[in-house]
SEVO-595975 format. One record per atom (N, C-alpha, C): x, y, z; residue in three letters; atom name. Coordinates in Angstrom, 2 decimals, m for minus. Example, Ala and Ser with C-alpha at 12.3 -4.5 7.8 and 13.67 -1.06 7.14 Angstrom:
# residues 2
<site><xx>13.19</xx><yy>m5.69</yy><zz>7.80</zz><mikol>ALA</mikol><voti>N</voti></site>
<site><xx>12.30</xx><yy>m4.50</yy><zz>7.80</zz><mikol>ALA</mikol><voti>CA</voti></site>
<site><xx>13.20</xx><yy>m3.30</yy><zz>7.80</zz><mikol>ALA</mikol><voti>C</voti></site>
<site><xx>12.85</xx><yy>m2.25</yy><zz>7.08</zz><mikol>SER</mikol><voti>N</voti></site>
<site><xx>13.67</xx><yy>m1.06</yy><zz>7.14</zz><mikol>SER</mikol><voti>CA</voti></site>
<site><xx>12.90</xx><yy>0.03</yy><zz>7.87</zz><mikol>SER</mikol><voti>C</voti></site>
This chain:
# residues 64
<site><xx>m1.46</xx><yy>m5.66</yy><zz>m28.27</zz><mikol>MET</mikol><voti>N</voti></site>
<site><xx>m2.36</xx><yy>m6.89</yy><zz>m27.23</zz><mikol>MET</mikol><voti>CA</voti></site>
<site><xx>m2.50</xx><yy>m5.73</yy><zz>m26.04</zz><mikol>MET</mikol><voti>C</voti></site>
<site><xx>m3.60</xx><yy>m5.85</yy><zz>m25.82</zz><mikol>ALA</mikol><voti>N</voti></site>
<site><xx>m4.58</xx><yy>m5.24</yy><zz>m25.67</zz><mikol>ALA</mikol><voti>CA</voti></site>
<site><xx>m3.43</xx><yy>m4.63</yy><zz>m23.16</zz><mikol>ALA</mikol><voti>C</voti></site>
<site><xx>m3.32</xx><yy>m5.63</yy><zz>m23.43</zz><mikol>LEU</mikol><voti>N</voti></site>
<site><xx>m2.60</xx><yy>m5.61</yy><zz>m22.33</zz><mikol>LEU</mikol><voti>CA</voti></site>
<site><xx>m1.45</xx><yy>m4.19</yy><zz>m22.31</zz><mikol>LEU</mikol><voti>C</voti></site>
<site><xx>m0.61</xx><yy>m4.04</yy><zz>m23.49</zz><mikol>ASP</mikol><voti>N</voti></site>
<site><xx>0.42</xx><yy>m3.07</yy><zz>m23.80</zz><mikol>ASP</mikol><voti>CA</voti></site>
<site><xx>m0.18</xx><yy>m1.83</yy><zz>m23.61</zz><mikol>ASP</mikol><voti>C</voti></site>
<site><xx>m1.34</xx><yy>m1.84</yy><zz>m23.89</zz><mikol>MET</mikol><voti>N</voti></site>
<site><xx>m2.16</xx><yy>m0.59</yy><zz>m24.50</zz><mikol>MET</mikol><voti>CA</voti></site>
<site><xx>m2.68</xx><yy>m0.22</yy><zz>m22.67</zz><mikol>MET</mikol><voti>C</voti></site>
<site><xx>m2.98</xx><yy>m0.95</yy><zz>m22.44</zz><mikol>ALA</mikol><voti>N</voti></site>
<site><xx>m3.32</xx><yy>m0.37</yy><zz>m20.83</zz><mikol>ALA</mikol><voti>CA</voti></site>
<site><xx>m2.62</xx><yy>m0.03</yy><zz>m19.64</zz><mikol>ALA</mikol><voti>C</voti></site>
<site><xx>m1.10</xx><yy>m0.59</yy><zz>m20.52</zz><mikol>CYS</mikol><voti>N</voti></site>
<site><xx>m0.17</xx><yy>m0.44</yy><zz>m19.55</zz><mikol>CYS</mikol><voti>CA</voti></site>
<site><xx>0.53</xx><yy>0.85</yy><zz>m20.11</zz><mikol>CYS</mikol><voti>C</voti></site>
<site><xx>0.17</xx><yy>1.77</yy><zz>m20.88</zz><mikol>GLN</mikol><voti>N</voti></site>
<site><xx>m0.07</xx><yy>3.22</yy><zz>m22.15</zz><mikol>GLN</mikol><voti>CA</voti></site>
<site><xx>m0.80</xx><yy>4.16</yy><zz>m21.53</zz><mikol>GLN</mikol><voti>C</voti></site>
<site><xx>m2.04</xx><yy>3.48</yy><zz>m20.85</zz><mikol>VAL</mikol><voti>N</voti></site>
<site><xx>m3.20</xx><yy>4.86</yy><zz>m20.53</zz><mikol>VAL</mikol><voti>CA</voti></site>
<site><xx>m3.46</xx><yy>4.06</yy><zz>m19.49</zz><mikol>VAL</mikol><voti>C</voti></site>
<site><xx>m2.68</xx><yy>3.58</yy><zz>m18.56</zz><mikol>LEU</mikol><voti>N</voti></site>
<site><xx>m3.74</xx><yy>3.97</yy><zz>m16.89</zz><mikol>LEU</mikol><voti>CA</voti></site>
<site><xx>m2.83</xx><yy>4.50</yy><zz>m16.26</zz><mikol>LEU</mikol><voti>C</voti></site>
<site><xx>m3.96</xx><yy>5.02</yy><zz>m14.97</zz><mikol>LYS</mikol><voti>N</voti></site>
<site><xx>m3.32</xx><yy>5.47</yy><zz>m14.31</zz><mikol>LYS</mikol><voti>CA</voti></site>
<site><xx>m2.17</xx><yy>4.59</yy><zz>m13.33</zz><mikol>LYS</mikol><voti>C</voti></site>
<site><xx>m1.67</xx><yy>5.62</yy><zz>m12.27</zz><mikol>PRO</mikol><voti>N</voti></site>
<site><xx>m1.29</xx><yy>4.36</yy><zz>m10.78</zz><mikol>PRO</mikol><voti>CA</voti></site>
<site><xx>m2.17</xx><yy>4.04</yy><zz>m10.73</zz><mikol>PRO</mikol><voti>C</voti></site>
<site><xx>m2.34</xx><yy>2.42</yy><zz>m10.03</zz><mikol>ASN</mikol><voti>N</voti></site>
<site><xx>m3.24</xx><yy>2.14</yy><zz>m8.93</zz><mikol>ASN</mikol><voti>CA</voti></site>
<site><xx>m4.73</xx><yy>1.51</yy><zz>m9.97</zz><mikol>ASN</mikol><voti>C</voti></site>
<site><xx>m4.55</xx><yy>1.49</yy><zz>m11.08</zz><mikol>GLY</mikol><voti>N</voti></site>
<site><xx>m5.48</xx><yy>1.38</yy><zz>m12.04</zz><mikol>GLY</mikol><voti>CA</voti></site>
<site><xx>m5.63</xx><yy>0.25</yy><zz>m12.27</zz><mikol>GLY</mikol><voti>C</voti></site>
<site><xx>m6.87</xx><yy>m0.59</yy><zz>m13.05</zz><mikol>THR</mikol><voti>N</voti></site>
<site><xx>m7.81</xx><yy>m2.30</yy><zz>m13.17</zz><mikol>THR</mikol><voti>CA</voti></site>
<site><xx>m7.49</xx><yy>m2.34</yy><zz>m14.43</zz><mikol>THR</mikol><voti>C</voti></site>
<site><xx>m7.23</xx><yy>m3.55</yy><zz>m15.10</zz><mikol>PHE</mikol><voti>N</voti></site>
<site><xx>m7.64</xx><yy>m4.00</yy><zz>m16.28</zz><mikol>PHE</mikol><voti>CA</voti></site>
<site><xx>m8.05</xx><yy>m5.79</yy><zz>m16.23</zz><mikol>PHE</mikol><voti>C</voti></site>
<site><xx>m9.27</xx><yy>m5.27</yy><zz>m17.24</zz><mikol>VAL</mikol><voti>N</voti></site>
<site><xx>m10.02</xx><yy>m7.40</yy><zz>m16.87</zz><mikol>VAL</mikol><voti>CA</voti></site>
<site><xx>m9.53</xx><yy>m7.32</yy><zz>m18.48</zz><mikol>VAL</mikol><voti>C</voti></site>
<site><xx>m10.03</xx><yy>m8.67</yy><zz>m18.75</zz><mikol>ALA</mikol><voti>N</voti></site>
<site><xx>m9.37</xx><yy>m9.07</yy><zz>m20.68</zz><mikol>ALA</mikol><voti>CA</voti></site>
<site><xx>m10.16</xx><yy>m10.45</yy><zz>m20.19</zz><mikol>ALA</mikol><voti>C</voti></site>
<site><xx>m10.52</xx><yy>m11.56</yy><zz>m21.00</zz><mikol>LYS</mikol><voti>N</voti></site>
<site><xx>m10.92</xx><yy>m12.21</yy><zz>m21.58</zz><mikol>LYS</mikol><voti>CA</voti></site>
<site><xx>m9.67</xx><yy>m13.14</yy><zz>m21.78</zz><mikol>LYS</mikol><voti>C</voti></site>
<site><xx>m9.63</xx><yy>m13.96</yy><zz>m21.98</zz><mikol>LEU</mikol><voti>N</voti></site>
<site><xx>m8.14</xx><yy>m14.83</yy><zz>m21.26</zz><mikol>LEU</mikol><voti>CA</voti></site>
<site><xx>m9.12</xx><yy>m16.24</yy><zz>m22.08</zz><mikol>LEU</mikol><voti>C</voti></site>
<site><xx>m8.11</xx><yy>m17.08</yy><zz>m23.39</zz><mikol>PHE</mikol><voti>N</voti></site>
<site><xx>m8.73</xx><yy>m18.51</yy><zz>m23.24</zz><mikol>PHE</mikol><voti>CA</voti></site>
<site><xx>m7.46</xx><yy>m19.12</yy><zz>m23.18</zz><mikol>PHE</mikol><voti>C</voti></site>
<site><xx>m7.33</xx><yy>m20.23</yy><zz>m22.09</zz><mikol>GLN</mikol><voti>N</voti></site>
<site><xx>m6.27</xx><yy>m20.89</yy><zz>m21.98</zz><mikol>GLN</mikol><voti>CA</voti></site>
<site><xx>m5.57</xx><yy>m21.53</yy><zz>m22.81</zz><mikol>GLN</mikol><voti>C</voti></site>
<site><xx>m4.86</xx><yy>m21.70</yy><zz>m22.36</zz><mikol>GLY</mikol><voti>N</voti></site>
<site><xx>m3.47</xx><yy>m22.66</yy><zz>m23.86</zz><mikol>GLY</mikol><voti>CA</voti></site>
<site><xx>m2.51</xx><yy>m21.59</yy><zz>m23.90</zz><mikol>GLY</mikol><voti>C</voti></site>
<site><xx>m1.50</xx><yy>m22.17</yy><zz>m24.91</zz><mikol>GLN</mikol><voti>N</voti></site>
<site><xx>m0.18</xx><yy>m21.47</yy><zz>m25.25</zz><mikol>GLN</mikol><voti>CA</voti></site>
<site><xx>m0.33</xx><yy>m20.26</yy><zz>m24.87</zz><mikol>GLN</mikol><voti>C</voti></site>
<site><xx>0.89</xx><yy>m19.97</yy><zz>m24.40</zz><mikol>GLY</mikol><voti>N</voti></site>
<site><xx>0.78</xx><yy>m18.85</yy><zz>m24.71</zz><mikol>GLY</mikol><voti>CA</voti></site>
<site><xx>m0.11</xx><yy>m18.01</yy><zz>m23.45</zz><mikol>GLY</mikol><voti>C</voti></site>
<site><xx>m0.56</xx><yy>m18.31</yy><zz>m22.14</zz><mikol>SER</mikol><voti>N</voti></site>
<site><xx>m1.27</xx><yy>m17.88</yy><zz>m21.37</zz><mikol>SER</mikol><voti>CA</voti></site>
<site><xx>m1.08</xx><yy>m17.63</yy><zz>m19.74</zz><mikol>SER</mikol><voti>C</voti></site>
<site><xx>0.37</xx><yy>m19.28</yy><zz>m19.62</zz><mikol>ASP</mikol><voti>N</voti></site>
<site><xx>1.08</xx><yy>m18.26</yy><zz>m18.81</zz><mikol>ASP</mikol><voti>CA</voti></site>
<site><xx>1.80</xx><yy>m17.49</yy><zz>m18.16</zz><mikol>ASP</mikol><voti>C</voti></site>
<site><xx>2.31</xx><yy>m17.52</yy><zz>m19.54</zz><mikol>ASP</mikol><voti>N</voti></site>
<site><xx>3.67</xx><yy>m16.01</yy><zz>m19.93</zz><mikol>ASP</mikol><voti>CA</voti></site>
<site><xx>2.73</xx><yy>m14.71</yy><zz>m19.77</zz><mikol>ASP</mikol><voti>C</voti></site>
<site><xx>1.75</xx><yy>m14.72</yy><zz>m20.48</zz><mikol>PHE</mikol><voti>N</voti></site>
<site><xx>0.78</xx><yy>m13.54</yy><zz>m20.64</zz><mikol>PHE</mikol><voti>CA</voti></site>
<site><xx>0.41</xx><yy>m13.00</yy><zz>m18.60</zz><mikol>PHE</mikol><voti>C</voti></site>
<site><xx>m0.08</xx><yy>m14.17</yy><zz>m17.97</zz><mikol>LEU</mikol><voti>N</voti></site>
<site><xx>m0.61</xx><yy>m14.23</yy><zz>m16.95</zz><mikol>LEU</mikol><voti>CA</voti></site>
<site><xx>1.05</xx><yy>m13.62</yy><zz>m16.14</zz><mikol>LEU</mikol><voti>C</voti></site>
<site><xx>2.04</xx><yy>m14.03</yy><zz>m16.44</zz><mikol>LYS</mikol><voti>N</voti></site>
<site><xx>3.10</xx><yy>m13.81</yy><zz>m15.04</zz><mikol>LYS</mikol><voti>CA</voti></site>
<site><xx>3.66</xx><yy>m12.53</yy><zz>m15.78</zz><mikol>LYS</mikol><voti>C</voti></site>
<site><xx>3.50</xx><yy>m11.97</yy><zz>m17.34</zz><mikol>ASP</mikol><voti>N</voti></site>
<site><xx>3.54</xx><yy>m10.52</yy><zz>m17.50</zz><mikol>ASP</mikol><voti>CA</voti></site>
<site><xx>2.30</xx><yy>m9.74</yy><zz>m16.81</zz><mikol>ASP</mikol><voti>C</voti></site>
<site><xx>1.39</xx><yy>m9.94</yy><zz>m16.28</zz><mikol>VAL</mikol><voti>N</voti></site>
<site><xx>0.28</xx><yy>m9.20</yy><zz>m15.64</zz><mikol>VAL</mikol><voti>CA</voti></site>
<site><xx>0.36</xx><yy>m9.28</yy><zz>m14.21</zz><mikol>VAL</mikol><voti>C</voti></site>
<site><xx>0.82</xx><yy>m10.12</yy><zz>m13.26</zz><mikol>ARG</mikol><voti>N</voti></site>
<site><xx>1.02</xx><yy>m10.36</yy><zz>m12.18</zz><mikol>ARG</mikol><voti>CA</voti></site>
<site><xx>2.37</xx><yy>m9.00</yy><zz>m12.15</zz><mikol>ARG</mikol><voti>C</voti></site>
<site><xx>3.37</xx><yy>m9.36</yy><zz>m12.96</zz><mikol>SER</mikol><voti>N</voti></site>
<site><xx>4.64</xx><yy>m8.28</yy><zz>m12.37</zz><mikol>SER</mikol><voti>CA</voti></site>
<site><xx>4.04</xx><yy>m6.91</yy><zz>m12.99</zz><mikol>SER</mikol><voti>C</voti></site>
<site><xx>3.35</xx><yy>m6.17</yy><zz>m13.26</zz><mikol>ARG</mikol><voti>N</voti></site>
<site><xx>2.28</xx><yy>m4.77</yy><zz>m13.28</zz><mikol>ARG</mikol><voti>CA</voti></site>
<site><xx>1.62</xx><yy>m4.83</yy><zz>m12.65</zz><mikol>ARG</mikol><voti>C</voti></site>
<site><xx>0.73</xx><yy>m5.67</yy><zz>m11.67</zz><mikol>PHE</mikol><voti>N</voti></site>
<site><xx>m0.58</xx><yy>m4.85</yy><zz>m11.13</zz><mikol>PHE</mikol><voti>CA</voti></site>
<site><xx>m0.10</xx><yy>m5.31</yy><zz>m9.69</zz><mikol>PHE</mikol><voti>C</voti></site>
<site><xx>0.06</xx><yy>m5.07</yy><zz>m9.00</zz><mikol>GLU</mikol><voti>N</voti></site>
<site><xx>m0.48</xx><yy>m5.49</yy><zz>m6.75</zz><mikol>GLU</mikol><voti>CA</voti></site>
<site><xx>m1.46</xx><yy>m7.07</yy><zz>m6.80</zz><mikol>GLU</mikol><voti>C</voti></site>
<site><xx>m2.65</xx><yy>m6.90</yy><zz>m7.37</zz><mikol>ARG</mikol><voti>N</voti></site>
<site><xx>m3.07</xx><yy>m8.51</yy><zz>m7.20</zz><mikol>ARG</mikol><voti>CA</voti></site>
<site><xx>m4.13</xx><yy>m8.75</yy><zz>m8.32</zz><mikol>ARG</mikol><voti>C</voti></site>
<site><xx>m3.59</xx><yy>m9.88</yy><zz>m8.73</zz><mikol>VAL</mikol><voti>N</voti></site>
<site><xx>m4.76</xx><yy>m10.29</yy><zz>m10.06</zz><mikol>VAL</mikol><voti>CA</voti></site>
<site><xx>m5.62</xx><yy>m11.81</yy><zz>m9.13</zz><mikol>VAL</mikol><voti>C</voti></site>
<site><xx>m6.71</xx><yy>m11.79</yy><zz>m10.01</zz><mikol>LYS</mikol><voti>N</voti></site>
<site><xx>m7.57</xx><yy>m12.69</yy><zz>m9.92</zz><mikol>LYS</mikol><voti>CA</voti></site>
<site><xx>m8.17</xx><yy>m13.26</yy><zz>m11.36</zz><mikol>LYS</mikol><voti>C</voti></site>
<site><xx>m8.66</xx><yy>m14.60</yy><zz>m11.71</zz><mikol>ILE</mikol><voti>N</voti></site>
<site><xx>m9.00</xx><yy>m15.18</yy><zz>m12.13</zz><mikol>ILE</mikol><voti>CA</voti></site>
<site><xx>m10.16</xx><yy>m16.01</yy><zz>m12.09</zz><mikol>ILE</mikol><voti>C</voti></site>
<site><xx>m10.96</xx><yy>m15.50</yy><zz>m13.07</zz><mikol>ARG</mikol><voti>N</voti></site>
<site><xx>m12.19</xx><yy>m16.46</yy><zz>m12.41</zz><mikol>ARG</mikol><voti>CA</voti></site>
<site><xx>m12.95</xx><yy>m16.46</yy><zz>m14.10</zz><mikol>ARG</mikol><voti>C</voti></site>
<site><xx>m13.51</xx><yy>m18.02</yy><zz>m13.93</zz><mikol>LYS</mikol><voti>N</voti></site>
<site><xx>m14.26</xx><yy>m18.48</yy><zz>m14.61</zz><mikol>LYS</mikol><voti>CA</voti></site>
<site><xx>m15.98</xx><yy>m18.15</yy><zz>m14.79</zz><mikol>LYS</mikol><voti>C</voti></site>
<site><xx>m16.96</xx><yy>m17.82</yy><zz>m15.63</zz><mikol>PRO</mikol><voti>N</voti></site>
<site><xx>m17.93</xx><yy>m17.51</yy><zz>m15.12</zz><mikol>PRO</mikol><voti>CA</voti></site>
<site><xx>m18.60</xx><yy>m18.82</yy><zz>m14.96</zz><mikol>PRO</mikol><voti>C</voti></site>
<site><xx>m19.91</xx><yy>m18.39</yy><zz>m14.12</zz><mikol>LEU</mikol><voti>N</voti></site>
<site><xx>m20.86</xx><yy>m19.60</yy><zz>m13.66</zz><mikol>LEU</mikol><voti>CA</voti></site>
<site><xx>m21.26</xx><yy>m20.30</yy><zz>m15.33</zz><mikol>LEU</mikol><voti>C</voti></site>
<site><xx>m21.57</xx><yy>m19.47</yy><zz>m15.93</zz><mikol>ALA</mikol><voti>N</voti></site>
<site><xx>m22.04</xx><yy>m19.30</yy><zz>m17.21</zz><mikol>ALA</mikol><voti>CA</voti></site>
<site><xx>m21.61</xx><yy>m20.22</yy><zz>m18.64</zz><mikol>ALA</mikol><voti>C</voti></site>
<site><xx>m20.35</xx><yy>m20.02</yy><zz>m17.77</zz><mikol>SER</mikol><voti>N</voti></site>
<site><xx>m19.27</xx><yy>m20.78</yy><zz>m19.67</zz><mikol>SER</mikol><voti>CA</voti></site>
<site><xx>m19.62</xx><yy>m22.11</yy><zz>m19.18</zz><mikol>SER</mikol><voti>C</voti></site>
<site><xx>m19.17</xx><yy>m23.00</yy><zz>m20.35</zz><mikol>ARG</mikol><voti>N</voti></site>
<site><xx>m19.52</xx><yy>m24.54</yy><zz>m20.51</zz><mikol>ARG</mikol><voti>CA</voti></site>
<site><xx>m18.09</xx><yy>m24.92</yy><zz>m19.79</zz><mikol>ARG</mikol><voti>C</voti></site>
<site><xx>m17.98</xx><yy>m25.84</yy><zz>m18.70</zz><mikol>PRO</mikol><voti>N</voti></site>
<site><xx>m17.15</xx><yy>m26.61</yy><zz>m17.68</zz><mikol>PRO</mikol><voti>CA</voti></site>
<site><xx>m16.22</xx><yy>m27.10</yy><zz>m19.22</zz><mikol>PRO</mikol><voti>C</voti></site>
<site><xx>m15.91</xx><yy>m27.01</yy><zz>m20.04</zz><mikol>ARG</mikol><voti>N</voti></site>
<site><xx>m15.04</xx><yy>m27.81</yy><zz>m21.08</zz><mikol>ARG</mikol><voti>CA</voti></site>
<site><xx>m14.68</xx><yy>m26.44</yy><zz>m21.95</zz><mikol>ARG</mikol><voti>C</voti></site>
<site><xx>m14.96</xx><yy>m25.21</yy><zz>m21.92</zz><mikol>SER</mikol><voti>N</voti></site>
<site><xx>m14.75</xx><yy>m23.99</yy><zz>m22.32</zz><mikol>SER</mikol><voti>CA</voti></site>
<site><xx>m13.14</xx><yy>m23.61</yy><zz>m21.44</zz><mikol>SER</mikol><voti>C</voti></site>
<site><xx>m11.99</xx><yy>m23.13</yy><zz>m22.75</zz><mikol>ARG</mikol><voti>N</voti></site>
<site><xx>m11.10</xx><yy>m22.27</yy><zz>m21.76</zz><mikol>ARG</mikol><voti>CA</voti></site>
<site><xx>m11.40</xx><yy>m21.35</yy><zz>m21.30</zz><mikol>ARG</mikol><voti>C</voti></site>
<site><xx>m12.70</xx><yy>m20.71</yy><zz>m21.40</zz><mikol>GLU</mikol><voti>N</voti></site>
<site><xx>m12.72</xx><yy>m19.00</yy><zz>m21.68</zz><mikol>GLU</mikol><voti>CA</voti></site>
<site><xx>m12.77</xx><yy>m18.82</yy><zz>m19.72</zz><mikol>GLU</mikol><voti>C</voti></site>
<site><xx>m11.19</xx><yy>m18.20</yy><zz>m19.50</zz><mikol>VAL</mikol><voti>N</voti></site>
<site><xx>m11.55</xx><yy>m17.28</yy><zz>m18.29</zz><mikol>VAL</mikol><voti>CA</voti></site>
<site><xx>m11.38</xx><yy>m15.60</yy><zz>m17.62</zz><mikol>VAL</mikol><voti>C</voti></site>
<site><xx>m11.77</xx><yy>m14.85</yy><zz>m16.95</zz><mikol>TYR</mikol><voti>N</voti></site>
<site><xx>m11.61</xx><yy>m13.13</yy><zz>m16.95</zz><mikol>TYR</mikol><voti>CA</voti></site>
<site><xx>m10.37</xx><yy>m13.23</yy><zz>m16.36</zz><mikol>TYR</mikol><voti>C</voti></site>
<site><xx>m9.35</xx><yy>m12.83</yy><zz>m16.56</zz><mikol>VAL</mikol><voti>N</voti></site>
<site><xx>m8.87</xx><yy>m11.92</yy><zz>m15.79</zz><mikol>VAL</mikol><voti>CA</voti></site>
<site><xx>m8.71</xx><yy>m10.58</yy><zz>m14.60</zz><mikol>VAL</mikol><voti>C</voti></site>
<site><xx>m9.01</xx><yy>m9.93</yy><zz>m14.34</zz><mikol>LEU</mikol><voti>N</voti></site>
<site><xx>m9.45</xx><yy>m9.13</yy><zz>m12.96</zz><mikol>LEU</mikol><voti>CA</voti></site>
<site><xx>m7.80</xx><yy>m8.82</yy><zz>m12.58</zz><mikol>LEU</mikol><voti>C</voti></site>
<site><xx>m7.29</xx><yy>m7.78</yy><zz>m12.71</zz><mikol>ALA</mikol><voti>N</voti></site>
<site><xx>m6.07</xx><yy>m7.56</yy><zz>m12.51</zz><mikol>ALA</mikol><voti>CA</voti></site>
<site><xx>m6.16</xx><yy>m5.42</yy><zz>m11.83</zz><mikol>ALA</mikol><voti>C</voti></site>
<site><xx>m5.73</xx><yy>m5.92</yy><zz>m10.66</zz><mikol>GLN</mikol><voti>N</voti></site>
<site><xx>m5.83</xx><yy>m4.41</yy><zz>m9.91</zz><mikol>GLN</mikol><voti>CA</voti></site>
<site><xx>m4.56</xx><yy>m4.25</yy><zz>m8.85</zz><mikol>GLN</mikol><voti>C</voti></site>
<site><xx>m4.61</xx><yy>m2.36</yy><zz>m9.25</zz><mikol>GLY</mikol><voti>N</voti></site>
<site><xx>m3.90</xx><yy>m1.90</yy><zz>m8.56</zz><mikol>GLY</mikol><voti>CA</voti></site>
<site><xx>m2.59</xx><yy>m1.48</yy><zz>m9.16</zz><mikol>GLY</mikol><voti>C</voti></site>
<site><xx>m2.44</xx><yy>m0.90</yy><zz>m10.80</zz><mikol>PHE</mikol><voti>N</voti></site>
<site><xx>m1.03</xx><yy>m1.26</yy><zz>m11.48</zz><mikol>PHE</mikol><voti>CA</voti></site>
<site><xx>m0.02</xx><yy>m0.47</yy><zz>m10.95</zz><mikol>PHE</mikol><voti>C</voti></site>
<site><xx>1.49</xx><yy>m0.85</yy><zz>m11.27</zz><mikol>MET</mikol><voti>N</voti></site>
<site><xx>2.39</xx><yy>m0.40</yy><zz>m10.51</zz><mikol>MET</mikol><voti>CA</voti></site>
<site><xx>2.89</xx><yy>0.13</yy><zz>m11.66</zz><mikol>MET</mikol><voti>C</voti></site>
<site><xx>3.43</xx><yy>1.82</yy><zz>m12.17</zz><mikol>VAL</mikol><voti>N</voti></site>
<site><xx>3.48</xx><yy>2.17</yy><zz>m12.93</zz><mikol>VAL</mikol><voti>CA</voti></site>
<site><xx>5.81</xx><yy>1.64</yy><zz>m12.54</zz><mikol>VAL</mikol><voti>C</voti></site>
């Protein structure tokens, strides 16, 4: 999983960006991200279709 790899290589206060498709397991993933980073934002691109479940997760402030 991308988050696991990021946690192995990120330095303290690092940033993680990931594309996420909302659905089964996405709530657990976001809960995990929020437990490892100080700030987490979820953004849907303007170019994304309204019915698309595509979002981007921006997590800043990696906590070792």
